DOVO-886375 format. One record per residue (C-alpha): residue number from 1; residue in one letter; x, y, z. Coordinates in steps of 0.1 Angstrom, whole numbers. Layout:
BEGIN
+-----+------+-------+-------+-------+
: seq : type :  east : north :    up :
+-----+------+-------+-------+-------+
: NUM :    a :     X :     Y :     Z :
...
+-----+------+-------+-------+-------+
//
This chain:
BEGIN
+-----+------+-------+-------+-------+
: seq : type :  east : north :    up :
+-----+------+-------+-------+-------+
:   1 :    m :   750 :  1377 :  -368 :
:   2 :    e :   729 :  1352 :  -349 :
:   3 :    l :   716 :  1379 :  -325 :
:   4 :    l :   697 :  1395 :  -355 :
:   5 :    t :   676 :  1364 :  -361 :
:   6 :    t :   659 :  1360 :  -328 :
:   7 :    p :   621 :  1366 :  -328 :
:   8 :    r :   625 :  1394 :  -302 :
:   9 :    t :   652 :  1411 :  -322 :
:  10 :    i :   633 :  1408 :  -355 :
:  11 :    s :   602 :  1423 :  -338 :
:  12 :    m :   622 :  1452 :  -325 :
:  13 :    v :   638 :  1458 :  -359 :
:  14 :    v :   603 :  1459 :  -375 :
:  15 :    l :   590 :  1483 :  -348 :
:  16 :    v :   621 :  1506 :  -351 :
:  17 :    s :   617 :  1506 :  -389 :
:  18 :    l :   580 :  1516 :  -387 :
:  19 :    v :   588 :  1543 :  -361 :
:  20 :    a :   616 :  1557 :  -383 :
:  21 :    l :   593 :  1556 :  -413 :
:  22 :    a :   566 :  1575 :  -394 :
:  23 :    a :   592 :  1601 :  -382 :
:  24 :    l :   603 :  1607 :  -418 :
:  25 :    t :   568 :  1611 :  -432 :
:  26 :    p :   560 :  1648 :  -435 :
:  27 :    g :   526 :  1663 :  -424 :
:  28 :    r :   498 :  1644 :  -408 :
:  29 :    s :   492 :  1607 :  -411 :
:  30 :    t :   473 :  1594 :  -441 :
:  31 :    a :   453 :  1572 :  -417 :
:  32 :    a :   437 :  1604 :  -404 :
:  33 :    g :   426 :  1613 :  -439 :
:  34 :    p :   421 :  1581 :  -460 :
:  35 :    k :   401 :  1599 :  -486 :
:  36 :    q :   429 :  1625 :  -491 :
:  37 :    a :   454 :  1597 :  -495 :
:  38 :    e :   432 :  1580 :  -520 :
:  39 :    s :   426 :  1612 :  -540 :
:  40 :    r :   464 :  1618 :  -542 :
:  41 :    t :   471 :  1584 :  -555 :
:  42 :    g :   439 :  1574 :  -573 :
:  43 :    n :   441 :  1541 :  -554 :
:  44 :    a :   412 :  1531 :  -532 :
:  45 :    l :   434 :  1506 :  -513 :
:  46 :    v :   459 :  1531 :  -499 :
:  47 :    g :   456 :  1532 :  -462 :
:  48 :    t :   454 :  1509 :  -432 :
:  49 :    w :   430 :  1479 :  -431 :
:  50 :    k :   420 :  1455 :  -403 :
:  51 :    m :   408 :  1420 :  -412 :
:  52 :    v :   373 :  1414 :  -400 :
:  53 :    k :   363 :  1382 :  -417 :
:  54 :    a :   380 :  1354 :  -435 :
:  55 :    k :   375 :  1320 :  -452 :
:  56 :    y :   404 :  1297 :  -461 :
:  57 :    g :   397 :  1267 :  -483 :
:  58 :    g :   360 :  1275 :  -481 :
:  59 :    k :   359 :  1273 :  -442 :
:  60 :    e :   352 :  1302 :  -419 :
:  61 :    a :   383 :  1312 :  -400 :
:  62 :    k :   380 :  1315 :  -363 :
:  63 :    i :   416 :  1327 :  -360 :
:  64 :    l :   406 :  1363 :  -356 :
:  65 :    d :   395 :  1355 :  -320 :
:  66 :    d :   430 :  1353 :  -307 :
:  67 :    h :   450 :  1378 :  -329 :
:  68 :    t :   447 :  1410 :  -350 :
:  69 :    e :   457 :  1414 :  -386 :
:  70 :    f :   465 :  1448 :  -402 :
:  71 :    k :   474 :  1454 :  -438 :
:  72 :    h :   491 :  1487 :  -446 :
:  73 :    v :   490 :  1497 :  -483 :
:  74 :    t :   510 :  1525 :  -498 :
:  75 :    p :   509 :  1535 :  -535 :
:  76 :    t :   536 :  1508 :  -543 :
:  77 :    q :   540 :  1484 :  -513 :
:  78 :    f :   519 :  1464 :  -489 :
:  79 :    m :   527 :  1452 :  -454 :
:  80 :    l :   507 :  1426 :  -435 :
:  81 :    v :   513 :  1423 :  -397 :
:  82 :    v :   498 :  1398 :  -374 :
:  83 :    f :   500 :  1402 :  -336 :
:  84 :    d :   485 :  1387 :  -304 :
:  85 :    k :   464 :  1405 :  -277 :
:  86 :    d :   497 :  1415 :  -260 :
:  87 :    g :   510 :  1432 :  -291 :
:  88 :    k :   536 :  1406 :  -299 :
:  89 :    v :   541 :  1403 :  -337 :
:  90 :    f :   543 :  1367 :  -348 :
:  91 :    a :   539 :  1371 :  -386 :
:  92 :    a :   547 :  1399 :  -410 :
:  93 :    i :   549 :  1399 :  -448 :
:  94 :    g :   555 :  1427 :  -473 :
:  95 :    g :   566 :  1437 :  -507 :
:  96 :    p :   553 :  1453 :  -539 :
:  97 :    y :   519 :  1449 :  -554 :
:  98 :    t :   502 :  1458 :  -587 :
:  99 :    l :   466 :  1468 :  -596 :
: 100 :    k :   450 :  1462 :  -630 :
: 101 :    g :   413 :  1467 :  -630 :
: 102 :    d :   398 :  1443 :  -604 :
: 103 :    k :   431 :  1423 :  -603 :
: 104 :    y :   454 :  1428 :  -573 :
: 105 :    e :   487 :  1409 :  -572 :
: 106 :    e :   512 :  1411 :  -544 :
: 107 :    t :   547 :  1396 :  -543 :
: 108 :    p :   560 :  1390 :  -508 :
: 109 :    e :   597 :  1400 :  -506 :
: 110 :    y :   603 :  1403 :  -468 :
: 111 :    g :   587 :  1390 :  -437 :
: 112 :    l :   588 :  1364 :  -409 :
: 113 :    s :   569 :  1332 :  -402 :
: 114 :    d :   564 :  1299 :  -420 :
: 115 :    v :   537 :  1315 :  -441 :
: 116 :    f :   562 :  1340 :  -455 :
: 117 :    t :   587 :  1312 :  -462 :
: 118 :    n :   561 :  1295 :  -483 :
: 119 :    v :   552 :  1325 :  -505 :
: 120 :    k :   584 :  1345 :  -507 :
: 121 :    g :   590 :  1358 :  -542 :
: 122 :    k :   558 :  1341 :  -556 :
: 123 :    p :   531 :  1364 :  -570 :
: 124 :    q :   498 :  1360 :  -551 :
: 125 :    s :   468 :  1369 :  -573 :
: 126 :    f :   434 :  1381 :  -562 :
: 127 :    t :   404 :  1400 :  -572 :
: 128 :    w :   394 :  1430 :  -551 :
: 129 :    k :   367 :  1456 :  -546 :
: 130 :    v :   361 :  1483 :  -521 :
: 131 :    e :   325 :  1491 :  -510 :
: 132 :    g :   322 :  1519 :  -484 :
: 133 :    n :   349 :  1511 :  -458 :
: 134 :    k :   352 :  1474 :  -467 :
: 135 :    w :   378 :  1458 :  -489 :
: 136 :    y :   368 :  1424 :  -504 :
: 137 :    h :   399 :  1404 :  -513 :
: 138 :    n :   394 :  1370 :  -529 :
: 139 :    g :   416 :  1345 :  -548 :
: 140 :    a :   441 :  1317 :  -543 :
: 141 :    l :   476 :  1316 :  -528 :
: 142 :    s :   504 :  1302 :  -550 :
: 143 :    s :   499 :  1270 :  -530 :
: 144 :    g :   464 :  1267 :  -543 :
: 145 :    l :   447 :  1276 :  -510 :
: 146 :    t :   416 :  1297 :  -517 :
: 147 :    i :   410 :  1328 :  -496 :
: 148 :    e :   381 :  1351 :  -491 :
: 149 :    e :   389 :  1381 :  -468 :
: 150 :    v :   371 :  1411 :  -457 :
: 151 :    w :   391 :  1441 :  -444 :
: 152 :    e :   378 :  1472 :  -428 :
: 153 :    r :   395 :  1506 :  -433 :
: 154 :    v :   410 :  1519 :  -400 :
: 155 :    e :   403 :  1555 :  -393 :
: 156 :    n :   415 :  1576 :  -364 :
: 157 :    k :   385 :  1589 :  -344 :
+-----+------+-------+-------+-------+
//
């Protein structure tokens, strides 16, 4: 069982799972038609988002210079993935979320990294709004760390 816990094996399992999910999804990708996905679900967050700006604890984050963060949102689940310039995944977190008005709450149930270990099973509450192709995501983690994130919708061109 130890072989299944190496970072390379975990990365491969995540990749294979995402490929399998894509293969089982009928029709064209919702990323190609985010407005269609939104109209089917009534949820403006459904789609793929790339982090473009962040503040943690009130300080501007420079971390986006050396990695990329995507958040994939379905009608019932979210998946955050963080990878370096070579495509190597070094953090991933996912689980269910709920929306009530401008309140967004996610509960990480699976993932890898120290960040996941610290938030596993704990509801993370935020306020949200979408303006144009930007998602503004603000609140505090269960640890008390305040976050202000700006995500941009990813569209195929």
